[in-house]
N, C-alpha and C positions, 0 to 999 in steps of 0.2 A: 304933809301934802294934803291930807284929808280935809283940813279946814278950808283950804283955798278952793275946793271944788264941791262944797256942800250944796250949792245951788245949780249944779250942772244939769243939762238937759237930759230928759229921758229919751234914749235912743233904742228903738225896738230892734229885735234881731233882723227883721226884714229890711231895715234901713241901714244897719251898721256897716255892711260890706260896701255898699255904695258910697257912704260917707268916707270910709277908709280909702277907697280908690280916689275920691276927689282930693283928699288930703295928700295922698302920695303923688298925685299929679301936680298939685299947686304949691307944695312946700318948697321954698328955696333951698332949705338944708338938704332935702331929698334930692333935688335936682343937682345940687353941687356935688354930692357924693355919687349919684347915679342910682336909679331905682333898683337896679339888679343887685345892688350891694345890701339890700334890706330883704328880710323875710317876714311876711305878714302871717301871723299864726292865730288861728281861732281854736280855743280850747274846748273841752267837753261841755263846759257851761255856756259856750257861745261868746265868751269874752275875747277881745282882740288885743294883741300886743305885737310889738315890732322887735325883731332881732336886727341890731344895727352894727355897722362896722365901727371900729374903734374911733372915737372922737373926743375932743377935750370936754371938760366938765361943764363949762358954760354953754357950749353948743348943745350938749345932751340935755341940760336943764331946759333950755329954750324949746327943744324938740318935744320933750316930755309935756311941757305946759300946753303947747299947741296941739299935740296929739290928744290929750285928755279933753280939751275944749271941743275938738272936732268930733270925737267919738262919743263923748258924754258917758252915760251910764253903761255903755257896752265895752268901755275900756277896762282893762285889768288894773285897778288902782294900786294894788299891792306892788306889782312889777310891770308897769306899762311898757317899759323898754328893757330889752336885754342887749348885752354887748358880747362879742366873741370872747372877751376876757372873763366873762362870767362862767365859762364852761371849760372843763379840762380839754374837751375836743368839740368845738362848735361845728365841725364838719358833719357830725351826726344829724344836726338839723339842716345845715346848708346842702347836704347831699342825701337827705332823707328819700327813700324810694317812692314815697307818695307826694313828693313836692311837685306842685303844679306851677304853671306860668299864668298869672292873672292879668288880663289885658286892662290897661288904664290909658287915659288920654285919647280915647277914641281909636285905639289901635296903634298909637304912635310908639308906645313902649309897653313893657310889662314888668311885673314884680313877682318874685317867687312867693308862693302861697302854700301853707300847710294847714289842712283841715284835720283837726284831732277829734274825729267823731268816733262813737262806739261802733256804729255800723255805717254802711254806705260808702266806705272809702273806695271800694272797687269801681264806683261810678266815676271816680276822679283819677284812677290809675292810668298812666300814659304808656307804660311799657308792657310788653307781652312776656309771659313766662318763657324761660329758656326751653321748656318743653313744648311751648306753643310754636316756637320758631325753630323747627328742626332743620338746621342749615343743610341745604343740598338734598334733603329727603323729600320725595314726592308725597304729598298728603292727599287724602280723598277730598272731594267736594263736601262742603258743609252748609247746612241750612238751619238757621235758628228760628223757631216758631215762638213769637212773643206777643203778648197782649197786655194792656194796662189792667184789664178786668177779665174775669172768667166769663163763661157763657157766650162766647162769640164764635164758637165752632172751631177753635184752634186745633183741638185733638182730632176732630173729625177730618179736618183738612190735612193733618199730618198722615192719617191713615190712608186718605185718598192719594196723597203724594207717594207714600211707600208702595202702594199698589201700582201706581203709574210707573214708577221706576223698575219695579220687579217685572212688570209686564214687558218692559223693554230689555229684559235679560240682565239687569244690574243687581249687584249685591248691595243691599241696604242695611245699614246699622242704625238702630233707633235707641236713643238714651232717654229714659223718663226722668228728667231732672226737676220735675215738679214735686220735690221731696216732701213738702208739707201737705200736699194734697194729691197723692199718687192715684192716677186713674187711667192713664194711657196704657199702662201695663195690662190692666184688666181687659181693656178693649182689644188688645192685640195678642194676648196670650190667655187662653183658657186656663182655669186653675190647675188642671192636670199637666200643663206644659210649663208652668213657672219653674225657673231654675232654682237651685238650692239657696242662692244668695243674690243680693241686689246691691245697688249703689251705696246704700247706707252701710252695708257690711264692709265694703271696700274702705270707707273712710275710718271706721273704728279699727279694722284690722291693720290698716296702714299706720295708725298711731302706735300700734304694738309691733311694727315692722314685720307683719305677717300677711301683707297683701301680695302673695306669691302667685305663680302661674296657675296653681291648682284652684285658687280662689277665683281668678279671672275666668278660667274655663267653665266654672260653675255659676257664672253670673249672666250667661247669655243663652238664649233659647230661640229656636225657629218659630216663627209665627205662621199659622195656617193661612194667613192672609194671602200668601204668595203660592199656595199649594197648586194652583192651576196655571202658574206662569213660569217662564224659563228662569227668572231671577229668584232671589231669596231675600227674605226679610228676617233679620236677626235682631232681637230685642233685649236690651239691658234694663230690667225693671228697677223701680225704686227699692222694693223689698222682695225678699225671697219667698220660697214656697211655704216654709214652716216658721214664719216670723212670729216671735212672741215677745220681743223686747224692743220694739221700734222706737218708742218715745225716748228712752235713755240713749239710743244711738243717735237720734235726731239732735239731741242736745249737744252732741260732741262733734257734729259734722263740720261746723264753721270755725272750730278752734284753730288758732295759729300755733303750730307745733314745731318743735325741732324734729327734723327728719333724720332718723338714725342712719339712713343709707348714705347720707353725705358725710364725708370725712370730718368736716368742720362743724357738724351738727347745725347746719344753717336753718334758721326759722323760716317756715313756709306758711303763706297765707292760704285761704281757701282756694283762690284761683290757681295758685301754683300746684296745690295738691290735685285739684280737678284735672289740670292738664297732664299731670303725670299719669292719672288714671286713663284719660282719654287717649294719650299716646300709647299706653300699654294695650288698650282694647283695639285701637286701630292697627297696631302691629300684629296682634293676634288674629284679628278677623280679616284684615286686608279688604275693606269694603270699597266700593266705587263711590259711595255717597253716605254721609252721616247726617241723620235728622235729630236735632236736639230740641226737645220739648221743654221750654223754659217755665219757671215759676212766673205767675202773673204778678203785676204790680211792680213797685220800685224796691224789689228785694235784691239782696246781694247775689243770689243765683242769677237773677235777670241781668245784673250788671256784668257778671262774669261772662255770660253767654252772649249778651247783646253787644257789649262794648269790646271785650277782650279776646274773642275768638278771631284769629287772623284770617283774612281772605274768605269770609263767610257771607252768604246771602242772609240778611237780617230782616225777616218778615214782621212788620208791625201791623197786627190785626186791629182793625178799628171799626166801630159802628158810627153812623152819621148822627152823632148826638153832641150837645154842648159839653157834656161831661168828658167825653172822649177827647175832643179837640183841646179842651182846657188842660187835661192831664198830659197830653203829648206836648202842649206848649210849655208847660212847666219843665218837662224833661229837656226839651230842645233849648230852652233859655238857659238851663243849667249848663248844657254842653257849650253853648255860645260863649260862656265866660272863659272857656279854655280852648282857644282856637288851635293851639298846637296839638291838641288831642284829637280833634275831629278828623283830620286826614287819615287816621289809622283805621277808621271804621265807616265813615259816612258814605263811601262809594257803594257799600253793600246794603244800604237801607232801601226798603221797599214797602210802601203802604199797601195794605190789603183791605179792600172793601168787603168785610166779612159777611155781612148779612143784607145783600141787596133785596129789597122787598119784592113780592110777587106782582104788585101793581105800581103804576107810576114810575117805571124803571128809567125812562128817559130823563124826567125831571130829577129823580134821585141821583143818577150818575153825574149830571151836570152840576148839581149842588155839592155833591161829595168832592168832585174834582176841584171846584172853586175853593172849598174849605181846606183841602189838602194843599193846594198851591199856596194859599194865603199863609198857612202854617209854615211851610218850608221857606217861602220867600221872605218872611219876616223874622226868621230865626237862623236857619242854617245856610241858605243860599247867599253867595258872596256877590258884591258889586265890584266890577273891575275899576281900578283907579285909572285916572286919565293917562293914556299912552300905553296901558297894559292890555295885552291881547285877551279878549273876553273868553277865548277857548281855554285859557290856562286857569280860570277860576271855577269854583264849584257853583254853577248856576244853570238854570234851565228856564225855558219859556213855559207858559201855562199849557201850550199845545204839544210840547215834547212828549211823545209816547214812550220814550225810554227813560224818562225822568223818575226819580224816587217817588214823586207825588202822584204819578200816573198810575192809579190803583189797579192792581190785579183784582178782578171781581169774582166773588162767590155769590151765586144766586141762592137765596134761602128757599128750601123746599121742605114741607112738613114730613116728607118720607124719611128725612135724615134725623128726625127728632129722636127716634128710638131705633137705632140700627145696630146690627151685630156684624162687624166686618169679617168675622170668622165664619159666618153662615153664608155659604156660596149661593143659596137660593134667595137671599134677601135682595131688595132693590138696590142695595149698595153696589152690587156687582153688575148692574146693568150699564153697559157702556154708554148707551144713549142718554140715560139719566145723569151719569157722571159728567159727560161732555156738556150737557145742557147747564148743569150747575157749576161745574169746576173747570170748564174748558179754558176760560180766560186765565184762571189761576195756574193751571198746569202748563199752559203755553208760556206764561211768564217765567216759570221755573226752568223750562227747557231753554228759553232764550238767554236767561241770565246765567245759567250754569250748564253750558253745553258739555256733554260727555260723549266722547268719540266712540268708545267701544267698551263693552263690559270686561271686567277682570275675569280671567280664567279661574275656575274653581280650584 
């Protein structure tokens, strides 16, 4: 086969998936069999191949030739097509837990798609962990704090939110999931109050089947942030009080392991293990609300928290800069390829204008809103088909104040550059200043996550 395709076109990674979709849409052989009978697979190297239903040799040869001509150098020349008969059990691929539905033909149909990457698979996962969906059990409200980049005031905003809810008499549980760059724990817990263990300890002890109740109890501590208020803030830090081996622990956190607690030794991914930890902590602490501080960037932690936490408010911290809008556009366009996935989390999305400048506020707000609306309308918002009720699709006008693109605003103030939330005499605890800078933000949280009454201690 190699001699027939020595002059094939060079097809770059960026082009290959689009060309594959065009081929799947236009191929008469694909149409005859039905696109859903094929599985498009992209391997670790970025090469593409097709898993095909059983077909006669001549048809398979024709399909192979057409496939390689369409995909060029991005095709897997050694085995461009696989058939079910090539496997002892083809259902392992056809029913793979990370199988997605890739839209082709302008939304007219879709084809199963499997991305065999080393990392990043959790951005593609469509199902929630069985621990994330605790049937019939009431779960606390959850807020995910996420930003593409650091330095946008995400941790400060989380502290302000925790204070706000504690002042209302609520029990707040905070998880510092920025494991590669833990800092929130230091803000909310003075060194003398750090618990003995942290989140990293849970993951390594869980691998040894030692993540017991004693460990959980020693992973949580009270923050003095709420010492003047009727509520309570409990913090689960990334690392514990006497940590001395953090790097080796960090290297093991994301491993997919057999969980010894399951009778069949089922392999669990990082999200599955995370939700077991979260479930156990929520059952132990019984909070009214859980605040999850995410790792910045397109990291697997961010994928788990931003995409796979059910029924959460997902705060997207943004600055009004070309880099920010470009980054979110790349992420949204990726989600756009998998429309079956979007309804699981898109209702909870909320843009946050994280650093409104001290001057030119009116012009800034108008420009930010236009950029946010353009981002959502060109990627995630849907257009109703003729005859379809517009209220049934995910779409908003630019002026809708309850839309995901209608930003919750945080006004930048230099007083918050070096603050200590645990110092009750600092400007951080001045209600007037907090309302001036965070009033819009806190109002958005209250509106989108109404909590009727605090849990009794």
